[in-house]
N, C-alpha and C positions, 0 to 999 in steps of 0.2 A: 712333853707331857707334863701334866701335872701329877703330883703325888697324891695316891689314893690308899695308901699303907693304912691309915689309922682310920677312924670314924670321923675325926676331924678334917681330915684332908678333904671330905666328900663336901661339905657347904661350899667353898669355891666352884666345885665342878656342877652342882647342883644350880648354882647363882647363875652360871656361864649356860646352861642347858634350859634354864628358864626363860633368858634372853634370847634364844635361839631363834623362836616365832617372828619376834621384832627384827631381829636380824635378816631373817628370810624374806621378810615381806618387802625392807629399804632392798633389798638385792632384786628382788622381783620387780619392784618399781624403777629401779636403774636401768634393767635390762629392755623393762617395757619402752621407757624414756628413751633409750638408745636405738630401738627398733623405729619408734616414730620419728626419730630424728632421721634415721637413714631412708627411712620411706619418704619423707619430705624432701631430702637431699637428692634421692634419686628422682623423684618427680619436676625438682629445679633443672636437674643435670638434663633431663629429656627434654622439657620445655626449651630450654638452652639449646642444647642440639637441635631440636626444632625450627626454633629459631636461626640459627647459623645457616641449616641447608635450605630455608627459605630465603635468605640474603644470598646465598651461592645461587641459586636457580635465578633469581633475578639478575644479578652479577651475569650470568651465561645468556641469560635471555637479551642481554643489552648489547654483546657483541656482535 
């Protein structure tokens, strides 16, 4: 907790509150980037799984 008993104590509190919108924008950007990376990873995993199934089917057909 930051001190807030005196009038002078509020200057740092207000400074941090003024920085809050930029901090939230950065946080939102980080989360969005993480979601995009997760979707990209998921699509790659699906593609690799599909290719693995194709290989398995080809191997079984050759038996």
